[in-house]
N, C-alpha and C positions, 0 to 999 in steps of 0.2 A: 500417302500412296507410296508403295515401294516400287522404285524404278528398276527394271531388270533388262530392258532392251530399248535402245534408241536408234533413230535414223538421223543422218546428217546429209545435207545437200547444199550445193551452191547454185545460185540462180541469177539470171540477168547477165549484165556485162562483167567480164573479168575485171578484178581489181587486185592491187598488190596485197599480199598477205593472206590470200584465200587458202593456199596450201598450208601455211603455218597455222591457220585457224583450224582447218580440218585435222591436222596432226594433234593439236592441243585437245580438241574434243575427243578424239579417239583414245589418246593416251590417258586422259583424265578418266574417261569412262572405264577403260580396262583396269586402271588402278583401283577403282571403286567396285570392281566386280560386275560391271554392266556391259552387256553385249552391244556392239555398235555395228550398224549397217550403213554403207554408203549408197546414197540414192543418186544415180548418175543422170545428168542432163536435167537437173532441177525438178520442178513440179511435173514436167512431162514424164520423167522417170518414175515418179511416184504413181502416176496414173497407169503406166504400162508395165510396172514391175521390173524396171531396169535397176536392179539392186544387188549389191555384193557385200558379203560380210567382211569387215575390216579388222585387222589385228595390228600389232606393233610393226610387223614386217611390211604391211601394206603402206604405212606412212613413213617408213625409213627413207632418209635421203631426199625428202621432198621440200624441206623448209626453204631451200634456196632456188626452187624452180618457179618459173613464171606460170601464169594460167592457173588451172585447177585440175587435179587428178580425177575429180569427179565429173569433169566437163560441166558445161553450163548451157542453158537454152531458155528461150522464152516460150511459154506455152499458151496459145490462144484457147486450147481445149480446157485448160484449167480455169479459165475465166468464166466458164459455163457451170451451171449447177450440176449437170450430168458429169462433167469432168471432175468436179470437186467430190462428188459422191463416189466416183471410181477411186480417187485418191484415198478417201476414208476407208473404203473396202480393203485396199491394199494394206493400210495401217493395221486394221483389225485382223486381216489374214496372217500377217507376220507377227502380230502381237507387239507392235511398237507402242511403248508407253509415252514417248515424246519424240518430236521432230526438232532438230536444230537446223534452222534455216539461215544461211549466210548470203547476204545480198543487199540490195538497195530498196528503194521505196516500193517497187513492183513486187519484190520478194516478200516484203512485210505485208502488203495488201493480201497476197496469197496466204500468208500465215494467219492473218486475221480471219479470212474466209474459212480456213480449215478449222480454226478454233471454235467457230460457231457450231461445228458438228461434234464438239466435245473432245477434239484432239488437242493435246497439250503441245504447244509450239513455243520455242524460244528463238528470237531473232537476234542475229549478230550482224552489225553493220559491216558490209564489205563493199564500199562504194567510193566514188569520187563525186561529190555533190557539185552541181552547177546551178547558180542562181543569177538571174538577170544578165545572162550571157557571159558571166565571169566565173572562172574556176575558183573553187574554194574548198578547203578541207575542214570547214567548221559546220556544226549545227545539223546533225541528223538525229531528230528526237532528243536534242540537247546532249548528244554524244560528240565529244571532240575527236575528230579523226586525225590520224597522223599524216604528215605530209607524204604523199606517195613516193616522191623522190627519196626522202629519207628512209622510208620503209625498204626500198629496193637497194640502198647503197651497199650493204654488205654483199648482196648478190652480185652487184656490178663490179665489185673489187675482183671477183673471180671469173666472171664470164660476161659477155656482152648480152644485155637484155634483149629478148626478142621484141620487136616493135609490133605490138598487137593492136587490135581494133581500138583499144582504150585511148591510143594516141590521137585518134580521129576526133575525140570529144573533149580532150583536155589540152588546150593549146599551150599551157604553161609547161607541161611535161614534154610535149612534142618538141617545143623549142629547145628545151634542155637536152633532149636526146639527140636532136639534130646537131647541136653544138658539140656533143661528145663523139658523134659517129665517126668523124674523120681523124680523131686524135690517136697518136701513138701511145700516149700516156692517159688512158681512160680515167684512172682514178683521180689524177690531179685535175683533169679537165672537169670532171664531175664536181669536184670540190669547188672549183672556180664558179661553176654554174650556181651551186647552192649558196656560195658567199654573195654573189651578185643578187640572187633572189632575196636573201636575208637583208641585204643593204636596202633594196627597194621597199621592203616591208618594215624597215626600222628595227631589224633584229640583228644588227651587226655584231653584237656581243655573244650571240648564241654559239655554244660549243659545237664543233664539228667532229 
């Protein structure tokens, strides 16, 4: 099948690297001569047609920004058969050959539901996994996820990261950010936090 037009969305809770992922999808698509549309506010945007055409200018200077330029939301309507059919209608109306869905387990369940209607969907993990009450960056469909602190480090060298809702669910990151918050030397304090985390996890020799 020749792919000529795709849509990209972010869904569920914000996670580090979502903007970088959107940028990569758009730039790769344009390089291959494929039109790319941004679906805002996740599956809800696909249902209600909250969609914008993306180009290289759309994704310029976003790689170091927190959150996601496409916004994100959870959609109870998409959990219904009627909502899924509306989403399928939007895909067909716009002529989307595929959807790139960036998110966690809920996003992937939505992608699976949409695929049953014949829509091609590719899922990209954008999440911080939590198991048994402990934060972890391992094991989402056997995909190793990068440490969220490490993902954000380059951003934090230049600007103070906004403390978003994600801190409420990941205590390890929250503790690290709190340690950094009052520091006059943010970069060095951040490095200390990461070194201490590596020491506790037995990764003292890991390059920073």
